[in-house]
Structures are given as C-alpha cells and as structure tokens.
C-alpha positions in Angstrom: 263.8 160.5 71.6 262.3 162.0 74.4 259.1 162.6 73.6 258.8 159.2 71.6 259.6 157.5 74.6 257.1 159.3 76.9 254.7 158.7 74.2 255.0 154.7 74.1 255.2 154.5 77.9 251.7 156.1 78.2 250.3 154.3 74.7 252.0 151.2 76.6 249.8 152.1 80.0 246.7 152.7 78.2 246.7 149.5 76.6 247.7 147.5 80.2 244.6 148.7 81.3 242.4 148.2 79.1 243.6 144.2 79.1 242.7 144.9 82.9 239.3 146.0 82.1 238.7 143.4 79.6 239.8 140.7 82.0 238.1 141.5 84.5 234.8 141.4 83.1 235.8 138.4 81.3 235.6 136.3 85.4 232.9 134.5 86.3 230.5 135.8 88.8 229.5 133.4 91.4 227.0 135.2 93.1 224.8 136.3 90.5 222.4 132.9 91.3 221.2 131.4 94.0 222.6 128.0 95.1 222.4 125.0 93.7 221.0 121.7 95.7 221.9 118.9 93.5 220.6 116.3 96.0 218.9 115.9 99.2 217.3 112.5 100.2 216.8 110.4 102.8 217.6 106.4 103.0 215.5 104.8 104.5 212.6 106.9 103.6 210.7 105.1 105.8 211.2 103.5 108.9 209.8 101.9 111.8 209.4 103.9 115.2 212.4 103.6 117.3 214.9 103.4 114.1 216.9 105.6 112.2 217.3 107.2 108.6 220.4 108.7 107.2 219.6 112.5 105.3 222.3 113.1 102.3 222.9 116.3 100.2 225.0 118.2 98.0 225.0 121.7 97.2 226.8 124.3 95.0 227.4 127.9 95.2 226.5 128.4 98.8 227.7 130.0 101.6 225.7 128.7 104.3 223.5 125.4 104.8 221.5 124.3 107.1 218.5 121.5 108.2 215.5 122.3 110.1 214.5 119.7 112.7 217.0 120.4 115.4 219.6 119.3 112.7 221.1 123.2 112.3 224.1 123.9 109.8 226.3 121.5 108.0 228.7 121.6 105.0 227.9 122.0 101.7 227.8 118.5 101.2 227.2 115.4 104.0 224.9 113.3 105.6 223.9 113.0 109.2 221.7 109.9 111.3 218.2 111.5 112.5 215.2 109.3 114.8 211.8 111.1 114.2 209.3 109.4 116.6 207.0 110.5 114.0 206.5 111.0 110.7 209.0 114.4 109.9 209.6 116.5 107.0 213.4 118.2 106.9 213.7 121.1 104.9 217.4 121.9 103.4 218.0 125.7 103.0 221.1 126.6 101.0 222.0 130.5 100.7 224.6 133.1 99.3 224.6 136.9 97.9 222.1 136.2 95.5 219.5 134.2 97.6 218.2 130.9 98.4 217.4 128.0 97.3 215.3 124.9 99.9 214.2 121.2 99.7 212.7 119.1 101.4 212.3 115.2 102.1 210.4 112.9 104.4 211.0 110.5 106.3 207.9 108.3 107.4 207.6 106.4 110.8 205.2 103.4 111.1 203.9 102.3 114.3 206.0 98.6 114.5 202.7 96.4 114.6 204.7 93.3 116.8 204.6 96.5 119.3 200.5 97.0 119.3 197.7 94.5 119.8 194.7 93.9 118.3 191.5 92.2 119.1 187.7 91.9 117.8 185.0 93.1 119.3 181.6 91.1 118.8 178.4 93.4 118.8 175.3 92.1 119.3 171.8 93.5 120.9 168.1 93.3 121.2 166.7 94.1 119.0 168.8 94.1 116.5 169.7 96.9 113.9 171.3 99.6 116.1 174.0 101.8 114.9 177.3 101.0 116.5 179.8 104.0 117.2 183.5 103.1 118.6 184.9 106.0 120.7 182.8 108.5 119.3 182.7 107.4 115.5 180.2 105.5 114.0 181.5 102.2 112.4 179.3 102.1 109.6 178.1 99.0 110.8 174.6 97.8 112.6 174.2 94.9 114.8 175.0 92.2 114.8 178.8 92.8 113.3 181.8 92.2 114.2 184.5 95.0 115.1 187.8 93.7 113.4 191.4 95.3 114.3 190.7 97.3 117.0 193.3 98.4 119.0 194.4 96.6 122.5 193.3 99.1 125.4 190.0 101.4 126.1 187.2 102.2 124.5 183.4 103.8 124.2 181.0 101.6 123.0 178.2 103.2 122.0 174.4 101.5 120.2 171.6 104.0 119.1 168.5 103.0 117.4 165.0 104.7 116.4 163.0 105.0 119.5 164.8 103.1 121.7 167.1 104.8 124.4 171.1 105.5 123.7 173.4 102.2 125.1 176.6 103.2 126.0 179.7 101.4 128.0 183.5 101.4 128.6 185.3 98.4 127.0 188.8 96.9 128.0 190.0 94.8 125.0 193.2 92.6 125.6 195.7 91.8 122.6 194.5 88.8 120.9 191.4 88.8 122.9 187.6 88.3 121.1 185.2 90.3 123.3 181.6 89.3 122.9 179.3 92.2 123.9 175.5 91.5 123.7 173.7 94.9 124.8 169.7 95.1 126.0 168.2 98.1 124.2 165.7 99.9 126.4 162.4 101.3 124.7 162.2 105.6 124.2 159.4 107.0 126.4 157.5 108.8 124.0 156.1 112.3 124.2 153.6 115.0 122.7 153.8 118.3 123.4 151.3 121.2 121.9 152.9 124.4 121.3 150.6 127.2 120.8 152.6 129.9 121.6 153.7 131.7 118.4 153.8 135.1 116.2 151.8 135.1 113.2 150.6 137.2 110.6 149.8 137.7 107.1 150.5 139.6 103.8 148.8 140.7 100.8 149.3 142.7 97.5 146.8 144.8 97.9 148.0 147.0 100.9 151.7 145.5 100.3 153.3 147.9 103.3 150.4 147.1 105.7 151.2 145.4 108.7 148.4 142.8 109.9 150.2 141.5 113.1 147.3 142.1 114.9 143.9 140.8 113.1 142.3 137.6 114.7 142.9 136.0 111.1 145.2 135.5 108.5 144.6 134.6 104.9 145.9 132.4 101.9 144.9 132.7 98.5 144.2 135.0 95.9 140.9 137.0 95.5 139.5 139.1 92.7 140.7 142.7 93.7 143.5 141.3 92.2 144.7 140.1 95.5 147.9 137.6 96.4 147.5 136.6 100.0 150.2 134.6 102.5 150.9 134.0 105.8 154.0 133.5 108.3 153.9 131.5 111.8 156.8 130.6 114.3 156.6 128.8 117.1 159.3 128.3 119.4 161.2 124.5 120.5 162.6 125.8 124.0 160.7 123.7 125.8 161.7 120.5 124.0 165.3 119.1 125.3 168.0 119.6 122.7 169.2 115.9 122.2 165.3 114.9 121.6 164.4 113.0 118.4 161.2 114.2 116.5 159.0 110.8 115.2 156.4 113.5 114.5 155.5 116.9 114.0 152.0 119.0 112.6 151.4 122.3 111.8 148.3 123.0 112.4 145.8 125.9 111.5 142.3 126.0 112.2 139.9 126.8 108.7 136.5 128.2 109.6 135.7 130.7 106.5 136.3 131.4 102.3 136.6 134.2 101.1 135.6 135.8 97.5 134.1 132.6 95.7 135.0 128.3 96.3 136.9 125.7 95.3 139.5 123.5 96.1 143.7 124.5 96.1 147.0 123.3 97.7 147.9 125.1 100.3 152.3 124.6 100.2 154.7 125.0 103.5 157.7 126.5 102.7 160.7 127.4 104.9 161.3 130.8 105.7 164.8 131.5 105.9 165.1 135.2 106.9 164.3 137.1 110.4 160.6 138.8 110.3 159.1 140.8 113.0 155.0 140.2 113.7 154.3 144.2 114.1 156.9 144.6 111.0 156.1 142.1 108.3 154.4 143.2 105.2 154.4 142.0 101.8 157.3 144.3 100.7 158.9 143.3 103.7 158.9 139.6 103.0 161.9 137.9 104.6 163.6 135.5 102.1 162.3 131.8 102.1 163.7 128.6 100.1 162.6 128.1 96.7 161.3 124.3 97.4 157.6 123.5 99.6 158.2 121.5 102.8 154.9 119.7 102.3 151.5 120.7 100.6 148.0 120.1 101.6 144.6 120.1 99.0 142.1 122.0 100.9 138.5 122.1 99.6 136.9 125.4 100.8 133.7 123.6 101.9 134.3 120.4 102.9 137.3 121.3 105.2 135.4 124.6 106.6 135.5 124.9 110.1 138.3 122.0 111.0 141.8 122.2 111.4 144.0 121.4 108.3 147.4 120.1 109.6 150.8 120.0 107.9 153.4 117.4 108.5 157.0 119.2 109.1 158.6 116.4 111.1 162.0 117.0 109.4 162.4 120.7 109.3 161.4 120.8 113.0 164.4 118.5 113.8 166.5 121.0 112.5 165.2 123.7 114.6 165.7 121.4 117.4 169.4 120.2 116.9 170.4 123.7 115.6 171.4 122.6 111.9 168.8 125.4 110.7 167.4 128.4 111.9 164.4 129.0 113.0 162.3 131.5 111.1 159.0 129.3 111.3 157.2 128.6 107.9 155.1 130.6 105.3 151.7 129.4 104.2 150.9 129.8 100.4 149.0 128.7 97.3 150.7 126.3 95.0 149.0 128.2 92.2 148.8 132.6 92.5 147.6 132.9 89.5 144.5 131.0 88.3 142.9 130.5 91.6 140.2 133.5 92.7 139.2 132.2 96.5 141.3 132.6 99.9 141.2 130.2 103.1 141.1 132.4 106.0 142.1 130.9 109.4 142.1 131.5 112.4 145.7 133.7 114.2 147.1 133.1 117.8 145.5 136.5 118.6 142.0 134.5 118.5 139.8 134.4 121.4 138.9 130.8 121.6 142.8 129.3 122.5 141.5 126.1 121.5 141.2 127.0 117.8 144.2 129.1 117.3 147.4 127.3 115.1 149.6 124.7 117.2 152.3 122.4 116.7 151.6 119.5 118.0 155.3 117.1 118.2 155.9 114.0 119.3 159.4 112.9 120.3 162.1 111.1 122.7 165.2 111.6 124.3 167.3 109.0 123.6 
C-alpha cells in the first residue's frame, strides 16, 4: 500500500507540473509587438497666430509615451493644449520592450490678416518696358504695371531695362496705400573694347602628336594629304566689369592665304569645354567641345583673302563674363570635313603685325 501511494503521488505531481507548463505557455505575451497608436490628431488642425489647438491621443501596450516640441512624457491616452507661433509638426512616440511606434500631426499657423496691412504699388517708367523687381525678386511684370497685395513696410524697388542704367529705390508702403512710382531711366554709356591678347594653336591629323603653338599662323580645313586642320583660341575677359551687359561680341580672324586649293566652305565656331595649353595641345590631345556649333561663316577662299572674317559670339561671351560657363575659348573647324580639299590660313597671335592678329571686339555697358 505504501508503494502504491508513493507511485500515485509521483504521478500526481507530474500531472500538475504538466498542467502548469501548458497553462503558462498559453498566457499572452504583451511585449512581443511594439505599441499600437490608436489615434493622434490636432483639433483644430489650423489656427491663426496667437490661438491654441488641442492634441488628442490614445495608445495601447506602451510603457512610455512622449510628445516632442516641449510637451514631454504623457499618459497612454489624453489631451493637451499647444500654442505654436509658427506651423509645427508634433511627433508622438510610444515605446515598450519590443520597440517603438511613432505618429505625427501638424498644427498649421496662419497670419491673422487683420494684423497685417497691404497696399498697392503702381510702377511706371520713362521709357516703359522695364522689368520690375521687388526686394530682389523678379515680379514677372514690366512697366507700367500695378503690384497688388504688397505687405506694408519697407521695400526695395528695382527696374532693369536693356541698354539703360539700373534704377533702384527704397520705398515705404502704408497699409491701404496706393503708392505711385514714376522712374526716369538713364541711358547706359556704351563702351567698346578690342582684346588681342590670347592663346591660340592649330592642330592636325597628319602630325597628330605635334604641337604648333609657336607658329605665326593656324589653318582650318582639309587638304589632300589627307590632313584635317582645326584651331583653338582663348581670350581673357578680365578687363571687363563682371556686371557688364554685352551688346555685341565678335571674334575676328585675319584670313591671308588658301592652302592646297580653293573654293568656299562654312567655318564653324564651337565652344570649348575643357582646359588646354597653347604649348601642349595636339590633335590627339584636344580638349572636349560642345556638340552644337555656336555660329558659322561662309568663306570664299578668293574674295575673302587678306581680310578679317568676323564671327558673332555675343551670348557665349556673356556667359563667360557672368561665369555661368567656364571660359575655355573656342574652336574653329570646317562644317564639312569630308569632301573639302583645301584649307584657309589665318594669322595667329605670334604674327609680327599686331593689326592682323586675332581679336575680340566687345561692345558693352555697365548697368
């Protein structure tokens, strides 16, 4: 009987232990997942400056709940009043052992229109057609025009017109005022500068690794050798004021002799986009150039001989001056380098007669 009792007791204990294990394993684990944010919102979501809004939230299974923008730690559910001076986005962070969950809500703050006054600026000029800038921003309008709903206070009004000096004035606008501005624009003084200092060099396929920077001429075209010839030239614009507006810019090359035949051909100007040196450049070492030509000129090898041939490069020079593009100079080449069988010779900077060396003639004004 005692043996049976002991066996029964051991069996009973094992059964109870199994029941406890099963019971414990079936209990829910409240921290296997991050918290759940059931709601987080602002009411009202938009307020006028100086007003308040309420933040409301409800969170499940979190050990801590915080809200940024100075609110701090809060309960699992609740509300609080906020009074932001400018538009703010509030972030609620709920955390437990499994991780964190966030939610955001924004309170938009608008200026009370009753607190800010507006007026109108009527702008005209002599002559008309000047671009209107207010506080340095292009309004998209030209004189004569009305600038409506301008905030009261101090402003800088600027007028700009091609070939006229910039007009600028500090103005004060009162709330509800219609301010009339009538500006007299002064014609700009047009200046002309001829630049002869440059670096130039010709390159050719026949001697593709030889530098010709010291020659007193360069050639453009194709000869029957066969040989394809191009030229590179770069002028510095350091002597011109950086704020200048270029009216006209022309590169001139003195064509003095045909080479290997005669005829007519288009000579194209290309923008150079890579650096190069006069005493190092070769055909195999040419810098990069733009794909599209800047301008072209149709040259007759007979009728144009012993004269300057001028190419208009106004827009390119302006971009160099205002530094929207790097100045690496220009390249001259035939438009058709396949069928032509003659070249054109031009004097280079190294030629003894300065009056026949390459030049860049620029007309400009400083507004």
